[in-house]
N, C-alpha and C positions, 0 to 999 in steps of 0.2 A: 264171854261176859264182858260187856263194855264198862270200863271203869270211868266214873265221873271225875273230872279234875276241876279244881277251883282256880279260876283266872279272873283278872280284872277285865270287864267287858269293854270291847272296842265300839260296839254298836249301841249299847244301852248305857250311856254315861252322861252324867251331869257335871261332875268334877273329875274324878279319876277312874270311875268305873267300878268302884268297890261294891256298891250296893247292887249294881247291875249284874256283876259276877256272882255275888251271893244269891241273888234272886234266881239266876240261871241254874246254879248248882242245886238249890233246894226246890226249884220248880214253883216258885211263887212270884207274885207281882213285885217289880222293883219299886214302884211307887209306894206300896205298903211298907216295904223295908225302909224307905227314905222317911216316911212319916213316923215310923217307930223310932228311927234314929233321932229325928228332931224332938220327939216327945221325951226321949231319954236324955237329951242334951242338958236340960236344965237341972233335973234332979241328980245327974251324975257329976255336977260341978266341973264340967269340962273333960271328964274322963273319956267320953265318947269321941271328942275331937282327937285326943291322944290315940285312942284305938283305931280311929279312921286313918290317921297319919301312919301309924305302924303298919296297918293293912296295905297301904299304898306301897310301902317299901318291901313288904314281905310277899305279897301276891304277885305272881308274874303276869305279864300282859297276855291277852287271849291269843295273839298271833304268834306265840312262841318266843316273844322278845323277853327282855329282862325287865325288872322293876325299874321305877323312875330313877 
């Protein structure tokens, strides 16, 4: 059984590859996740920015490298 792993995408990235990696992990379109992230940005009072920054440091790079 092939286990899926969560990585920051190297090929589908706009900033740090977080949404590209999440989209790859869940098998959905990265643009959809980016739009949802933008829509949640205002009502979350900046919490989405904090979560994104945390994900950048917690999620490893796709090529087996370390986080930023």
